[in-house]
C-alpha positions as CSV (number, residue, x, y, z in Angstrom):
1,M,82.1,165.9,126.4
2,V,83.1,165.8,130.3
3,G,79.7,165.8,132.0
4,D,77.5,165.2,128.7
5,T,75.1,161.5,128.5
6,V,75.2,159.7,125.2
7,N,71.7,157.9,124.4
8,P,72.8,155.1,122.3
9,A,69.7,155.7,120.6
10,T,70.0,159.0,119.4
11,M,73.3,157.9,117.6
12,V,71.7,156.0,115.4
13,A,68.7,157.9,114.7
14,W,68.0,159.4,110.8
15,P,68.6,162.7,110.5
16,A,66.1,164.9,108.6
17,D,68.0,165.7,105.8
18,L,71.4,164.2,105.0
19,G,72.2,166.3,102.3
20,L,73.6,162.7,100.8
21,A,72.2,161.0,97.6
22,P,71.8,157.3,98.7
23,P,73.1,154.7,96.2
24,P,70.3,153.9,93.6
25,P,69.2,150.2,94.4
26,P,70.8,147.6,92.0
27,V,68.8,146.4,89.2
28,E,69.6,142.4,88.4
29,S,71.3,142.5,85.4
30,V,70.3,140.3,82.2
31,G,71.3,136.6,82.8
32,E,73.0,137.5,86.7
33,P,72.4,134.8,88.9
34,R,70.5,135.5,91.8
35,W,73.1,135.2,94.6
36,L,75.0,137.0,93.1
37,T,72.5,139.9,92.6
38,E,71.4,139.1,96.3
39,V,74.9,140.5,97.4
40,R,74.5,143.6,95.5
41,V,71.0,144.3,97.3
42,R,72.4,143.8,100.8
43,A,75.6,145.5,100.3
44,A,73.7,148.4,99.0
45,R,71.2,148.2,102.0
46,R,74.2,148.2,104.4
47,V,75.7,151.1,102.6
48,L,72.8,153.0,103.3
49,W,72.7,152.5,107.1
50,L,77.1,152.7,107.2
51,R,76.4,156.4,105.3
52,H,73.5,157.4,107.8
53,L,75.7,156.5,110.8
54,W,78.9,158.4,109.2
55,S,77.1,161.6,108.6
56,D,75.4,161.8,111.9
57,H,78.0,164.0,113.6
58,H,77.1,165.1,117.6
59,Y,80.3,167.0,117.9
60,E,81.9,169.7,116.4
61,G,84.8,169.5,114.5
62,E,84.9,165.9,114.7
63,H,85.3,165.2,111.1
64,L,88.7,166.7,111.3
65,L,89.8,163.7,113.9
66,A,91.4,160.5,113.2
67,I,89.0,158.6,114.9
68,S,85.8,161.0,115.7
69,H,83.9,160.6,119.0
70,S,80.9,159.4,117.0
71,E,82.8,156.5,115.7
72,I,83.6,155.9,119.7
73,D,80.5,156.4,120.9
74,R,78.8,153.9,118.2
75,A,81.2,151.6,119.0
76,L,80.4,151.2,122.6
77,V,77.0,150.4,121.8
78,P,75.4,147.2,122.5
79,P,75.7,144.8,119.5
80,S,72.0,144.2,120.5
81,V,71.2,147.9,120.5
82,A,73.1,148.5,117.3
83,T,71.2,145.5,115.6
84,E,67.9,146.9,116.3
85,A,68.6,150.1,115.1
86,E,69.8,149.0,112.0
87,Q,66.5,147.0,111.4
88,H,64.6,149.8,112.2
89,F,66.1,151.7,109.8
90,Y,65.8,149.0,106.7
91,C,61.9,149.1,108.4
92,A,61.8,153.3,108.3
93,D,63.7,154.1,105.3
94,D,61.9,154.3,102.3
95,Q,65.0,153.1,99.7
96,A,66.2,150.2,102.5
97,S,62.5,149.0,103.0
98,A,62.3,148.7,99.1
99,L,65.8,147.1,99.4
100,T,64.3,145.0,101.9
101,R,61.5,144.0,99.8
102,D,63.4,142.8,96.8
103,L,65.4,140.9,99.3
104,A,62.1,139.1,99.7
105,V,61.4,138.5,96.2
106,L,64.8,137.4,95.4
107,G,64.4,134.8,98.2
108,S,61.3,133.4,96.7
109,A,62.7,133.2,93.2
110,P,64.2,130.3,91.4
111,G,68.0,129.9,92.4
112,D,71.1,129.3,90.6
113,A,71.9,125.4,89.9
114,R,75.4,125.7,89.6
115,F,76.0,128.0,93.0
116,D,73.8,126.1,94.6
117,H,75.2,122.8,93.5
118,L,78.3,124.0,94.5
119,A,77.3,125.0,97.6
120,G,75.0,122.0,98.6
121,S,77.8,119.7,97.7
122,F,80.0,120.3,100.9
123,D,77.3,120.4,103.5
124,L,77.9,123.7,104.7
125,A,77.0,125.9,107.9
126,Q,75.2,129.6,107.4
127,L,78.8,131.2,108.0
128,E,80.1,129.1,105.2
129,L,77.2,129.6,102.8
130,A,77.3,133.7,103.3
131,L,81.2,133.8,103.1
132,L,81.1,131.5,99.9
133,Q,78.3,133.6,98.3
134,L,80.5,137.2,98.7
135,A,83.7,135.4,97.7
136,A,82.2,134.4,94.5
137,A,80.7,137.6,93.8
138,A,84.1,139.0,94.3
139,A,85.4,136.7,92.0
140,V,82.6,137.1,89.3
141,D,82.8,140.9,90.0
142,P,86.0,142.5,91.1
143,A,84.6,145.7,91.4
144,L,82.8,144.8,94.7
145,G,86.0,144.1,96.4
146,Q,85.6,148.0,96.3
147,V,82.1,147.9,97.8
148,F,83.4,145.5,100.5
149,G,86.2,148.1,101.7
150,Y,83.8,150.5,101.6
151,L,81.6,148.4,103.8
152,L,84.8,147.7,106.4
153,D,85.5,151.4,106.3
154,R,89.2,150.2,104.8
155,T,91.3,152.4,102.4
156,G,90.8,150.5,99.5
157,P,89.3,147.0,98.1
158,A,89.2,144.5,100.5
159,P,87.9,140.7,100.1
160,A,85.2,139.2,101.9
161,T,85.4,138.5,105.4
162,P,83.6,136.5,108.1
163,A,82.2,139.2,109.9
164,L,81.2,141.2,106.9
165,A,79.4,137.8,105.7
166,A,77.5,137.3,109.0
167,T,76.8,141.3,109.2
168,L,75.3,141.4,105.8
169,F,73.3,137.9,105.8
170,E,72.1,139.1,109.4
171,L,73.6,135.8,111.0
172,P,73.5,135.1,115.0
173,A,76.3,134.1,117.0
174,Y,78.9,133.2,114.8
175,E,82.8,131.5,114.7
176,A,85.3,132.1,112.3
177,L,86.4,129.4,109.8
178,G,88.9,126.6,110.9
179,P,91.1,124.3,109.0
180,A,88.2,121.9,109.9
181,S,85.8,123.7,107.2
182,A,84.6,122.1,104.1
183,L,85.2,125.3,102.4
184,V,88.7,124.3,103.6
185,R,89.6,120.8,103.0
186,W,88.2,120.9,99.6
187,A,90.2,124.1,98.5
188,V,86.8,125.9,97.4
189,L,88.3,129.1,99.5
190,E,91.6,129.9,100.9
191,P,92.3,132.7,103.2
192,V,94.6,135.6,101.6
193,V,97.0,135.3,104.7
194,T,98.9,132.3,106.3
195,G,99.7,131.3,109.7
196,E,97.6,131.9,112.7
197,G,95.8,135.3,111.6
198,A,93.9,132.9,108.7
199,W,91.7,132.3,111.1
200,S,90.2,135.6,112.7
201,T,86.9,136.8,111.8
202,S,88.6,139.6,110.0
203,T,90.8,137.2,107.5
204,G,90.0,138.2,103.8
205,W,88.6,135.0,102.0
206,R,88.8,134.3,98.1
207,L,87.3,131.9,96.1
208,D,89.5,129.8,94.0
209,A,89.6,131.1,90.5
210,L,89.1,127.9,88.8
211,L,85.5,127.5,90.0
212,V,84.7,130.7,88.6
213,P,84.2,129.6,85.1
214,T,81.5,127.4,85.5
215,L,79.8,129.8,87.8
216,I,79.4,132.0,84.6
217,D,78.7,130.2,82.3
218,R,75.4,130.6,81.5
219,S,74.6,127.7,78.9
220,P,71.7,125.1,80.5
221,S,73.5,122.1,79.3
222,S,76.8,122.7,81.1
223,T,77.6,120.8,84.4
224,S,81.9,120.5,83.8
225,W,83.5,121.5,86.8
226,S,87.1,120.2,85.2
227,A,88.8,123.9,85.1
228,G,92.4,123.6,85.6
229,C,91.5,119.9,86.3
230,Q,93.8,117.1,84.2
231,G,91.3,114.5,84.9
232,T,89.6,112.6,81.8
233,P,86.1,111.3,82.0
234,V,86.3,107.2,80.9
235,V,83.4,105.9,79.3
236,P,82.4,102.7,80.2
237,A,83.0,100.8,77.1
238,R,81.2,97.3,75.7
239,P,81.7,94.5,75.5
240,V,82.4,93.7,79.3
241,L,85.3,91.6,79.5
242,R,85.3,90.5,83.1
243,P,81.6,89.6,83.5
244,Q,82.4,87.9,87.0
245,L,85.1,90.1,88.2
246,L,82.3,93.1,87.4
247,D,79.2,91.5,89.2
248,E,81.8,90.6,92.7
249,L,83.1,94.4,92.9
250,V,79.9,95.9,92.4
251,D,78.3,93.5,95.4
252,Y,81.3,94.3,97.7
253,V,81.2,98.5,97.2
254,Q,77.3,98.0,97.9
255,A,77.9,95.7,100.5
256,L,80.4,98.5,102.6
257,G,79.1,101.6,101.6
258,P,78.3,104.4,101.0
259,A,76.6,105.1,104.3
260,A,76.6,106.8,107.2
261,G,79.4,105.0,108.8
262,S,81.0,103.1,106.4
263,P,84.4,103.2,106.1
264,P,86.1,105.0,102.6
265,L,86.8,102.1,100.1
266,E,90.1,102.0,97.8
267,V,90.0,99.2,95.1
268,E,93.2,98.4,93.8
269,L,93.0,97.2,90.0
270,V,97.0,95.8,89.4
271,G,98.0,95.3,85.8
272,P,99.7,96.6,83.2
273,P,99.0,99.6,81.4
274,G,96.1,99.0,78.6
275,S,94.9,96.1,80.3
276,G,91.2,97.6,80.8
277,R,91.8,98.5,84.2
278,A,90.4,101.7,84.0
279,T,87.7,100.3,81.9
280,L,86.9,98.0,84.5
281,A,86.4,100.8,86.9
282,A,84.0,103.0,84.7
283,Q,82.0,99.7,84.5
284,V,81.6,99.5,88.3
285,A,80.7,103.4,88.5
286,E,78.0,103.0,85.8
287,R,76.8,100.2,87.8
288,L,76.3,102.2,90.9
289,G,74.9,105.1,89.2
290,S,78.2,106.9,88.8
291,S,80.7,107.9,86.7
292,L,84.3,107.9,86.5
293,V,87.2,110.2,85.9
294,A,91.1,109.1,85.6
295,V,93.4,111.3,87.0
296,D,97.4,110.7,86.4
297,A,98.9,110.7,90.2
298,V,102.1,111.3,87.9
299,S,101.1,114.7,86.6
300,V,99.1,115.7,90.0
301,V,102.7,115.2,92.0
302,A,104.8,117.3,89.1
303,A,102.1,120.2,90.0
304,S,103.8,123.3,92.1
305,D,101.6,122.5,94.9
306,P,100.6,118.2,94.5
307,S,97.8,118.4,97.6
308,A,96.3,121.5,95.6
309,A,96.5,120.0,92.6
310,G,95.2,116.6,93.8
311,M,92.0,118.2,95.8
312,R,90.9,119.7,93.0
313,E,90.7,116.5,91.3
314,L,88.6,115.0,94.0
315,R,86.7,118.6,94.4
316,R,85.7,117.9,90.8
317,A,84.9,114.3,90.4
318,R,82.4,115.1,93.9
319,L,80.9,118.3,92.4
320,E,80.2,115.9,88.9
321,G,79.0,113.0,91.2
322,A,81.9,111.2,89.5
323,I,84.2,108.6,91.1
324,V,88.1,108.9,90.6
325,A,90.7,106.5,89.3
326,W,94.3,107.5,90.3
327,H,96.5,106.3,87.7
328,R,99.8,105.2,88.6
329,A,98.6,105.7,92.0
330,D,101.9,104.7,93.6
331,A,103.5,108.1,92.5
332,L,101.1,110.0,95.4
333,S,103.5,110.0,98.4
334,P,102.2,109.4,101.6
335,E,102.0,113.3,102.4
336,V,99.7,113.7,100.0
337,R,97.4,111.1,100.3
338,A,97.1,112.5,104.3
339,A,96.4,115.8,102.6
340,L,93.5,114.8,100.2
341,P,90.2,114.3,101.9
342,P,88.8,110.7,101.8
343,S,86.1,110.0,99.2
344,D,83.7,106.9,99.6
345,L,84.9,105.6,96.7
346,A,87.9,105.7,94.8
347,F,90.1,103.4,92.9
348,S,93.9,103.0,92.6
349,L,95.4,101.7,88.9
350,V,98.6,100.2,89.5
351,A,101.1,97.7,88.0
352,S,101.9,96.0,91.0
353,P,100.3,96.2,94.5
354,L,100.9,99.4,96.6
355,S,103.7,98.9,99.1
356,A,102.0,101.7,101.2
357,A,99.3,101.1,103.9
358,P,95.9,102.5,103.2
359,R,95.2,105.8,105.0
360,P,94.0,105.4,108.6
361,G,90.0,104.2,108.7
362,T,90.5,103.3,104.6
363,V,89.6,100.0,103.5
364,R,91.7,98.4,100.6
365,R,91.0,95.7,98.3
366,S,93.6,94.5,95.8
367,V,92.5,92.9,92.6
368,R,94.6,91.7,90.0
369,C,93.1,92.1,86.0
370,A,93.9,88.9,84.4
371,P,94.8,88.6,81.0
372,I,92.1,88.9,78.2
373,G,91.8,85.4,76.5
374,R,91.2,84.5,72.8
375,R,87.6,84.4,73.2
376,E,87.7,88.3,75.0
377,R,89.8,89.6,72.3
378,L,87.5,88.2,69.7
379,G,84.4,89.5,71.2
380,L,86.2,93.0,71.7
381,W,87.1,92.8,68.1
382,S,83.8,92.2,67.3
383,S,82.4,95.1,68.6
384,L,84.9,97.5,67.5
385,T,84.8,96.5,63.6
386,N,83.1,94.3,61.0
387,L,86.1,93.0,59.5
388,A,87.8,89.3,60.4
389,P,89.7,89.3,63.0
390,P,93.7,89.1,61.8
391,T,96.0,86.6,63.4
392,A,97.5,88.9,65.6
393,V,94.5,90.2,67.3
394,A,93.0,86.3,67.3
395,E,96.6,84.6,68.0
396,W,98.7,87.0,70.3
397,A,98.2,87.8,73.3
398,L,97.2,91.8,73.0
399,R,95.4,93.9,75.8
400,P,92.5,95.4,75.4
401,A,93.9,98.8,74.5
402,E,96.3,97.2,71.7
403,V,93.0,95.4,70.6
404,V,91.4,98.9,70.5
405,T,94.4,100.3,68.4
406,A,94.7,97.6,66.1
407,A,91.1,98.1,65.1
408,R,91.8,101.8,64.5
409,V,94.1,100.6,61.7
410,A,92.3,97.7,60.2
411,P,91.1,99.9,57.5
412,A,94.4,100.0,56.1
413,G,94.9,96.5,55.9
414,Y,96.0,93.1,57.8
415,Q,99.6,93.5,56.8
416,R,99.4,97.0,58.7
417,V,97.3,95.6,61.6
418,G,100.1,93.1,62.2
419,D,102.8,95.5,61.8
420,V,101.2,97.8,64.5
421,C,100.6,95.4,66.9
422,R,104.0,93.8,66.8
423,R,105.5,97.3,67.3
424,L,103.4,98.0,70.5
425,L,104.0,94.5,71.9
426,L,108.5,94.5,71.3
427,E,107.9,98.0,72.9
428,G,109.7,97.5,75.7
429,T,112.3,94.8,74.5
430,P,115.5,95.6,77.0
431,D,118.7,95.3,75.6
432,L,119.0,91.8,76.3
433,V,118.4,89.9,73.6
434,T,119.4,89.6,69.7
435,A,117.5,89.6,66.5
436,M,118.5,86.1,64.7
437,P,117.8,85.7,61.1
438,L,115.4,82.8,59.9
439,P,117.0,81.6,56.4
440,Y,115.9,77.9,57.1
441,E,112.7,76.1,56.1
442,W,111.5,72.7,57.4
443,D,112.9,71.2,53.9
444,D,116.6,72.4,55.2
445,L,116.5,70.5,58.6
446,V,117.9,67.1,58.2
447,L,117.3,65.4,61.8
448,S,115.8,61.5,62.7
449,P,112.3,61.0,62.1
450,L,111.5,61.3,66.2
451,T,113.2,64.2,66.7
452,A,111.3,66.0,63.9
453,A,108.1,64.5,65.3
454,H,108.5,66.0,68.1
455,L,109.3,69.3,66.7
456,H,106.3,69.2,64.7
457,E,104.3,68.6,67.8
458,L,105.9,71.5,69.5
459,E,105.2,73.7,66.4
460,A,101.5,72.7,66.9
461,Q,101.0,73.3,70.3
462,A,101.9,77.0,69.8
463,T,100.3,77.4,67.0
464,D,96.8,76.1,68.6
465,R,97.1,77.1,72.3
466,G,94.8,79.9,72.4
467,Q,92.1,77.3,71.1
468,V,92.5,74.7,73.0
469,L,93.0,76.6,76.4
470,D,90.5,79.3,75.7
471,H,87.8,77.9,73.5
472,W,88.1,74.3,74.6
473,G,88.6,75.5,78.6
474,F,91.7,73.7,79.1
475,A,93.1,76.6,80.4
476,R,92.3,75.3,84.1
477,L,95.1,72.8,83.6
478,T,97.4,75.4,83.3
479,P,97.2,78.0,86.2
480,L,100.3,79.2,86.3
481,G,101.3,79.9,83.0
482,R,99.6,79.1,79.2
483,G,103.2,79.2,77.6
484,A,105.0,76.7,75.8
485,T,108.7,75.6,77.0
486,A,110.8,73.6,75.1
487,L,114.4,72.4,76.0
488,F,116.9,71.1,72.9
489,A,119.2,68.7,73.9
490,G,122.5,67.5,72.3
491,P,126.2,67.5,71.0
492,S,127.3,70.5,69.6
493,G,126.3,71.3,65.9
494,T,123.3,68.8,66.2
495,G,120.8,71.9,64.6
496,K,119.8,73.0,68.0
497,T,119.9,76.4,67.0
498,M,118.8,75.9,63.3
499,A,115.8,74.2,64.3
500,A,114.6,76.9,66.6
501,Q,114.8,79.0,63.4
502,V,113.2,76.9,61.6
503,L,110.5,77.2,64.5
504,A,110.2,80.5,64.3
505,R,109.9,81.4,61.0
506,S,107.2,78.4,60.2
507,L,105.3,80.0,63.3
508,G,105.9,83.6,62.0
509,L,107.5,84.9,64.8
510,E,110.9,86.7,65.7
511,L,113.5,84.8,67.2
512,L,115.4,86.3,70.2
513,R,118.4,85.1,71.5
514,V,119.3,86.1,75.1
515,D,122.3,87.5,75.9
516,L,123.5,85.8,78.8
517,A,126.6,88.0,79.4
518,G,124.3,90.9,80.2
519,V,121.6,88.9,81.9
520,V,124.0,87.5,84.5
521,S,125.2,90.0,86.8
522,K,127.5,89.3,90.1
523,Y,125.6,92.0,92.1
524,V,123.1,90.6,94.1
525,G,119.5,91.0,92.6
526,E,120.6,92.3,89.2
527,T,120.4,88.9,87.7
528,E,116.7,88.6,88.8
529,K,115.8,91.9,88.0
530,H,117.3,91.5,84.2
531,L,115.4,88.2,83.9
532,R,112.3,90.3,85.1
533,E,112.6,92.8,82.1
534,L,113.3,90.4,79.8
535,F,110.4,88.2,80.7
536,D,107.9,91.1,80.9
537,A,109.2,92.2,77.6
538,C,109.0,89.3,75.3
539,E,106.0,87.4,77.2
540,R,103.1,88.6,75.0
541,A,105.1,89.6,72.0
542,P,105.5,87.5,69.0
543,V,108.4,86.0,69.6
544,V,110.3,82.9,70.3
545,L,112.7,83.6,73.2
546,F,116.1,81.5,72.6
547,F,118.3,80.7,75.7
548,D,121.4,78.9,74.0
549,E,123.7,77.5,76.5
550,A,121.1,77.6,78.7
551,D,123.2,75.3,81.5
552,A,124.6,78.6,82.1
553,L,121.7,80.3,83.8
554,F,119.6,77.0,84.4
555,G,122.0,74.7,86.3
556,K,121.8,73.1,89.4
557,R,121.3,74.4,93.0
558,T,124.0,73.5,95.3
559,Q,124.3,72.6,99.1
560,V,124.5,76.6,100.9
561,S,128.1,76.6,102.4
562,D,128.4,80.3,102.1
563,A,126.5,83.4,101.2
564,H,127.3,83.1,97.7
565,D,125.9,80.0,97.3
566,R,122.6,81.1,98.9
567,Y,122.6,83.8,96.4
568,A,122.9,81.5,93.7
569,N,120.3,79.4,94.4
570,I,118.1,82.3,94.9
571,E,118.9,83.3,90.8
572,I,118.1,79.9,90.2
573,D,115.2,79.2,92.0
574,Y,114.0,82.5,90.7
575,V,114.3,81.8,87.2
576,L,112.6,78.2,87.9
577,Q,109.4,80.0,89.1
578,R,109.6,83.0,86.4
579,M,110.1,80.1,83.6
580,E,106.9,78.5,84.6
581,Q,104.7,81.6,84.5
582,F,106.0,82.5,80.9
583,D,103.0,82.7,78.7
584,G,105.0,82.8,75.8
585,L,107.5,80.1,73.6
586,A,110.7,79.8,74.9
587,I,113.3,77.5,73.7
588,L,116.4,76.4,75.7
589,A,119.9,74.4,74.1
590,T,122.3,73.1,75.6
591,N,125.1,70.2,75.4
592,R,124.9,69.4,78.9
593,K,121.5,68.2,79.6
594,G,122.9,66.6,82.9
595,D,123.7,69.5,84.4
596,L,120.5,71.5,84.3
597,D,118.4,71.4,87.7
598,T,116.1,68.5,87.6
599,A,113.4,70.7,89.1
600,F,114.0,72.8,86.2
601,V,113.6,69.9,83.7
602,R,110.3,68.9,85.4
603,R,108.8,71.8,84.6
604,L,109.4,71.8,80.9
605,R,106.4,71.0,78.2
606,F,109.4,69.6,75.8
607,I,112.5,68.2,75.9
608,V,113.9,67.2,72.4
609,D,117.0,65.3,72.3
610,F,119.3,66.1,68.9
611,R,121.5,63.3,68.0
612,P,124.8,63.3,65.8
613,P,123.5,62.5,62.5
614,S,123.2,59.0,60.9
615,V,124.9,58.1,57.9
616,S,121.8,58.4,55.5
617,E,121.4,62.0,57.2
618,R,125.0,63.1,56.6
619,E,124.8,62.2,53.2
620,Q,121.2,64.0,52.9
621,L,123.4,67.2,54.7
622,W,126.3,66.9,52.1
623,R,123.7,67.4,49.3
624,L,122.1,70.1,50.7
625,A,125.3,72.0,51.3
626,L,126.8,71.2,47.8
627,E,124.5,69.3,45.3
628,G,123.4,71.7,42.3
629,A,125.6,74.8,43.6
630,H,126.0,77.4,40.7
631,D,127.1,80.9,40.2
632,L,125.5,83.9,39.3
633,L,125.9,82.9,35.6
634,G,124.3,79.5,36.3
635,E,127.7,77.7,36.0
636,P,127.8,74.6,37.9
637,L,130.3,74.7,40.8
638,V,130.8,71.3,42.1
639,G,132.0,68.5,39.8
640,E,131.7,64.7,40.8
641,L,131.4,63.6,44.5
642,D,130.9,60.3,45.7
643,W,128.6,61.1,48.4
644,S,128.4,58.0,49.5
645,R,131.9,57.7,50.5
646,L,131.7,61.2,52.2
647,A,128.7,60.3,54.7
648,Q,130.7,57.0,55.4
649,D,133.8,58.7,55.7
650,L,133.3,62.0,57.1
651,D,131.9,61.8,60.9
652,L,130.9,65.3,61.1
653,T,128.0,67.1,62.9
654,G,125.2,69.0,60.8
655,A,127.5,72.3,62.0
656,G,131.0,70.6,60.6
657,I,129.2,69.6,57.2
658,K,128.1,73.0,56.7
659,S,131.5,74.8,58.2
660,A,133.6,71.8,55.6
661,A,131.6,72.7,52.4
662,L,132.1,76.5,52.8
663,A,135.7,75.7,53.4
664,A,136.0,73.6,50.3
665,A,134.4,76.5,48.4
666,F,137.3,78.5,49.2
667,L,139.8,76.3,48.2
668,A,137.8,75.7,45.1
669,R,138.0,79.2,44.4
670,S,141.7,79.1,45.1
671,D,142.2,77.0,42.7
672,G,140.3,78.4,40.1
673,T,138.6,75.2,39.2
674,R,135.2,73.4,40.3
675,I,134.7,72.0,44.1
676,A,136.2,68.7,43.9
677,E,136.8,65.5,46.2
678,H,140.3,66.6,47.2
679,H,139.1,70.1,48.0
680,V,136.0,68.4,49.9
681,M,138.3,65.8,51.8
682,G,141.0,68.5,52.7
683,A,138.4,70.8,54.3
684,A,136.7,67.8,56.3
685,R,140.4,67.1,57.3
686,R,140.9,70.4,59.2
687,E,137.2,70.5,60.5
688,L,137.9,67.3,62.3
689,E,141.2,68.1,63.7
690,K,139.8,71.2,64.9
691,Q,137.0,69.1,66.4
692,G,140.3,67.0,68.2
693,V,139.9,64.1,66.2
694,V,143.7,62.7,65.2
695,L,143.6,61.5,61.8
696,R,146.6,58.6,60.5
697,T,148.4,59.2,57.6
698,G,146.6,58.6,54.4
699,Q,143.6,58.8,56.0
700,L,140.7,60.9,54.1
701,E,143.0,61.1,50.9
702,P,141.1,61.7,48.0
703,R,141.0,58.3,45.6
């Protein structure tokens, strides 16, 4: 080439006869989307041009060179001259001009709704749109990878590159994609290499394979982009259980966005599982003209790449015009949150307020989903079934999800509904309580008229509190808690535990005795933790919570002289507050009423004093214990007894009388006779001595 001059125009001249058969113009496949056909046409036209260039040899033997002289000449041609020559070729060559006309026809044809929606959802620049089209084509038809490799003059298949996209779509000056590209932020495309080389114009890019099923789905009604996502749509069920809160949230969102310059919003809905948080969020979304997709944050965090998994969930919501509600949002680490693109509006469904601050620029509002009342439960039940509401729905503090479950099993009968609801409510009962038997009824309880009246009043309040608080509107007078708490105070053996058993049976509730040894811990904070678990598990359950020897837990606060005193007072303060907020039925029993903290006593709804039985009450107790006893054959077991003398001479409590009666039965069995007076007196003597009563010689001898 020494001394030769090369005219760039002659380098690109189309020879009279190449001796090569150009590729046939692509024909649109049946049902193939327009954007895919466009890629084929543009690639075919570019193939014609490259074959023209590659077949035009100006130097003898250059086909034997790894890099030919002609290739060097072409590379030195100014880009503007090369582009002009390529455009001239597309007009002069018959096949190329036919493909150009095909492109014009494709440009005026209706687009593909799915691809256009995917591209339009992320506000793409021209190069981003072209690269997306190439990458999508290669994902749908992998054979196009061979074509891209051919166009890039490589030895094998190649992915789509920004340079190839700019060339095929005849784009002006362009820049390589960067991390700020919408295609990158929303995980639509990803580079095939990592590191600094990922942002080169020659870097290959591939489409997220999870988008392919929707792109190739030709059914006209399919609009789902959920492939690979675990989020589930939430139906905005009826009725609206919290209309005032719904209106308030809709007004709040509409006042702050979405609009240009409005900050991203996060609405934190605080409440236990099943409290209707997702339904409320779905109702808000519906009022805003959108839908809701609930995503479990724990499942996202468990993925191999949590950030990518979370990104796909947000991308799916964006493509479907939905709002994301993050279930168990507290599982999302700050790193994962920072990697996710901000949403105009998102919901966080949590059991307690998030401790982590919102991401910079995001406005967070926390809203507590309070428990629904009797009226709301009955309204929800009537929307689900025509059957009359069972007691479990009307009186138990069920959450919305539990009412729905109850309605599903209603055809099996009310007994089955009660069993299912009871199991749901007691599912989280910790190992800090013991279920007590309920063998007694009101007739078995012998008390003074005043004490019995107090107990019946407590029973009435426990039975009718839903009606009075919700239907009559008196819940406004109990802002801290809706429960009924009572203190049973009196000497040991006066019937406190038995009264609790009778009440629980009469109310149709279980009686759970608190294991104070398991609750109270020497470690700081452990007692409060145990109590929180205990109250949370039993608050809504159909149970009576029974604290025996309550003075051990509800004692008086002391003057602080060291750290131990301070922490002890903190425990008592927590107990006082939690008892006041308790929504269930709790009974505390103590024989040392004076040892209880006065602030706690003030918070109790009932204080029932149990006194030792009077003479007439003792006679009734003796008769209940022994009179009419018989064996399995119906033979009487008790002889003639002076009930009046037993009541007057034996100053025993109800528990002492039961213990003496049992001991007398064993004595009579040993003698092989009926229970006689000397058996009862002997048993009573030992019972009194056990209690520390000193008896004189001859006292309590049979007559």
